[in-house]
Short mmCIF file of the C-alpha atoms (twelve columns), coordinates in Angstrom:
data_MODEL
# 
_entry.id   MODEL 
# 
loop_
_atom_site.group_PDB 
_atom_site.id 
_atom_site.type_symbol 
_atom_site.label_atom_id 
_atom_site.label_alt_id 
_atom_site.label_comp_id 
_atom_site.label_asym_id 
_atom_site.label_seq_id 
_atom_site.Cartn_x 
_atom_site.Cartn_y 
_atom_site.Cartn_z 
_atom_site.pdbx_PDB_model_num 
ATOM 1   C CA . MET A 1   -3.168  -1.344  -147.161 1 
ATOM 2   C CA . GLY A 2   -3.915  -0.312  -150.721 1 
ATOM 3   C CA . SER A 3   -7.679  -0.395  -150.303 1 
ATOM 4   C CA . ALA A 4   -7.499  1.584   -147.049 1 
ATOM 5   C CA . LEU A 5   -5.347  4.216   -148.710 1 
ATOM 6   C CA . GLY A 6   -7.646  4.347   -151.722 1 
ATOM 7   C CA . THR A 7   -10.679 4.748   -149.498 1 
ATOM 8   C CA . ALA A 8   -8.988  7.562   -147.599 1 
ATOM 9   C CA . VAL A 9   -7.978  9.367   -150.792 1 
ATOM 10  C CA . LEU A 10  -11.405 9.019   -152.414 1 
ATOM 11  C CA . GLY A 11  -13.184 9.971   -149.179 1 
ATOM 12  C CA . THR A 12  -11.102 13.112  -148.909 1 
ATOM 13  C CA . ALA A 13  -11.718 13.919  -152.561 1 
ATOM 14  C CA . LEU A 14  -15.484 13.485  -152.047 1 
ATOM 15  C CA . SER A 15  -15.440 15.733  -148.996 1 
ATOM 16  C CA . VAL A 16  -13.565 18.491  -150.807 1 
ATOM 17  C CA . ALA A 17  -15.679 18.131  -153.946 1 
ATOM 18  C CA . ILE A 18  -18.964 18.331  -152.001 1 
ATOM 19  C CA . THR A 19  -17.872 21.571  -150.354 1 
ATOM 20  C CA . SER A 20  -16.541 23.066  -153.572 1 
ATOM 21  C CA . HIS A 21  -19.467 22.112  -155.823 1 
ATOM 22  C CA . THR A 22  -22.091 23.097  -153.259 1 
ATOM 23  C CA . ALA A 23  -20.589 26.493  -152.473 1 
ATOM 24  C CA . SER A 24  -20.045 27.436  -156.117 1 
ATOM 25  C CA . SER A 25  -23.520 26.247  -157.169 1 
ATOM 26  C CA . LEU A 26  -25.213 28.182  -154.370 1 
ATOM 27  C CA . GLU A 27  -23.242 31.326  -155.198 1 
ATOM 28  C CA . LEU A 28  -24.236 30.993  -158.866 1 
ATOM 29  C CA . ALA A 29  -27.851 30.751  -157.725 1 
ATOM 30  C CA . GLY A 30  -27.481 34.146  -156.047 1 
ATOM 31  C CA . LEU A 31  -26.817 33.190  -152.433 1 
ATOM 32  C CA . ALA A 32  -24.331 35.320  -150.518 1 
ATOM 33  C CA . SER A 33  -20.857 33.825  -150.310 1 
ATOM 34  C CA . ALA A 34  -20.970 33.506  -146.503 1 
ATOM 35  C CA . SER A 35  -24.341 31.723  -146.588 1 
ATOM 36  C CA . ALA A 36  -23.208 29.451  -149.409 1 
ATOM 37  C CA . SER A 37  -20.089 28.522  -147.460 1 
ATOM 38  C CA . GLN A 38  -22.117 27.771  -144.325 1 
ATOM 39  C CA . ILE A 39  -24.489 25.482  -146.198 1 
ATOM 40  C CA . ALA A 40  -21.610 23.796  -148.058 1 
ATOM 41  C CA . ASP A 41  -19.773 23.185  -144.776 1 
ATOM 42  C CA . ALA A 42  -22.944 21.731  -143.218 1 
ATOM 43  C CA . MET A 43  -23.398 19.384  -146.176 1 
ATOM 44  C CA . GLN A 44  -19.751 18.326  -146.059 1 
ATOM 45  C CA . SER A 45  -19.581 17.801  -142.299 1 
ATOM 46  C CA . SER A 46  -22.817 15.797  -142.299 1 
ATOM 47  C CA . ALA A 47  -21.729 13.726  -145.320 1 
ATOM 48  C CA . CYS A 48  -24.842 15.076  -147.057 1 
ATOM 49  C CA . THR A 49  -27.176 13.673  -144.405 1 
ATOM 50  C CA . ALA A 50  -28.398 17.247  -143.880 1 
ATOM 51  C CA . SER A 51  -30.105 17.010  -147.270 1 
ATOM 52  C CA . PRO A 52  -33.361 15.434  -145.931 1 
ATOM 53  C CA . ALA A 53  -33.684 18.232  -143.356 1 
ATOM 54  C CA . VAL A 54  -33.242 20.814  -146.112 1 
ATOM 55  C CA . ARG A 55  -35.771 18.965  -148.256 1 
ATOM 56  C CA . ALA A 56  -38.335 18.963  -145.407 1 
ATOM 57  C CA . ALA A 57  -38.142 22.690  -144.642 1 
ATOM 58  C CA . PRO A 58  -40.431 24.773  -146.873 1 
ATOM 59  C CA . ALA A 59  -38.107 27.787  -146.788 1 
ATOM 60  C CA . THR A 60  -35.224 25.811  -148.297 1 
ATOM 61  C CA . GLN A 61  -37.135 24.038  -151.077 1 
ATOM 62  C CA . PRO A 62  -35.390 26.076  -153.806 1 
ATOM 63  C CA . LEU A 63  -32.036 24.722  -152.588 1 
ATOM 64  C CA . VAL A 64  -32.937 21.034  -152.865 1 
ATOM 65  C CA . GLY A 65  -32.230 20.736  -156.587 1 
ATOM 66  C CA . ILE A 66  -28.967 22.645  -156.242 1 
ATOM 67  C CA . LEU A 67  -27.791 20.426  -153.368 1 
ATOM 68  C CA . ASN A 68  -28.748 17.230  -155.187 1 
ATOM 69  C CA . THR A 69  -26.927 18.348  -158.324 1 
ATOM 70  C CA . SER A 70  -23.885 19.393  -156.298 1 
ATOM 71  C CA . PHE A 71  -23.715 15.973  -154.634 1 
ATOM 72  C CA . ALA A 72  -24.043 14.246  -158.010 1 
ATOM 73  C CA . ASP A 73  -21.278 16.440  -159.442 1 
ATOM 74  C CA . ALA A 74  -19.031 15.653  -156.468 1 
ATOM 75  C CA . THR A 75  -19.681 11.937  -156.897 1 
ATOM 76  C CA . ARG A 76  -18.861 12.202  -160.606 1 
ATOM 77  C CA . THR A 77  -15.576 13.939  -159.737 1 
ATOM 78  C CA . VAL A 78  -14.647 11.099  -157.371 1 
ATOM 79  C CA . GLY A 79  -15.579 8.544   -160.033 1 
ATOM 80  C CA . ILE A 80  -13.213 10.219  -162.482 1 
ATOM 81  C CA . ILE A 81  -10.424 10.202  -159.887 1 
ATOM 82  C CA . ALA A 82  -11.043 6.507   -159.179 1 
ATOM 83  C CA . ALA A 83  -11.013 5.723   -162.901 1 
ATOM 84  C CA . ALA A 84  -7.698  7.543   -163.252 1 
ATOM 85  C CA . PHE A 85  -6.186  5.391   -160.484 1 
ATOM 86  C CA . VAL A 86  -7.509  2.205   -162.118 1 
ATOM 87  C CA . LEU A 87  -6.067  3.266   -165.474 1 
ATOM 88  C CA . ALA A 88  -2.719  4.108   -163.853 1 
ATOM 89  C CA . GLY A 89  -2.715  0.677   -162.188 1 
ATOM 90  C CA . LEU A 90  -3.417  -0.998  -165.515 1 
ATOM 91  C CA . VAL A 91  -0.622  0.865   -167.282 1 
ATOM 92  C CA . LEU A 92  1.839   0.185   -164.473 1 
ATOM 93  C CA . SER A 93  0.911   -3.511  -164.381 1 
ATOM 94  C CA . LEU A 94  1.709   -3.770  -168.089 1 
ATOM 95  C CA . LEU A 95  5.188   -2.419  -167.362 1 
ATOM 96  C CA . ILE A 96  6.022   -5.270  -164.966 1 
ATOM 97  C CA . PRO A 97  8.581   -7.520  -166.650 1 
ATOM 98  C CA . GLN A 98  7.338   -10.981 -167.533 1 
ATOM 99  C CA . ALA A 99  9.017   -13.978 -165.896 1 
ATOM 100 C CA . SER A 100 10.882  -16.153 -168.364 1 
ATOM 101 C CA . ASP A 101 10.142  -19.855 -168.722 1 
ATOM 102 C CA . THR A 102 13.779  -20.884 -169.024 1 
ATOM 103 C CA . GLY A 103 14.880  -23.167 -166.264 1 
ATOM 104 C CA . ALA A 104 11.353  -24.187 -165.404 1 
ATOM 105 C CA . THR A 105 10.693  -27.900 -165.130 1 
ATOM 106 C CA . ASP A 106 7.848   -29.522 -166.995 1 
ATOM 107 C CA . ARG A 107 5.340   -31.397 -164.872 1 
# 
């Protein structure tokens, strides 16, 4: 159950991060907010599989670098979240009391 929950949490984080990073990067590049949101939603809903179509269209060539960077930034964000969960698991595992050896029989 833990791996399924972790996958769900990280998948959701990736989805949100793709939308956020893409929209903000496109707006910084001078695209209108509505257009940036539309492109970000398309990238998020297609799990970034729309990227090859954008890359193939001559009119959208200037966006390719922005979309690639946005996806890399979103992936980095998810990596940081995953690392935080691993670190929390390590710290919590160190807090588990150790079993004592008293009463154990020697073999």
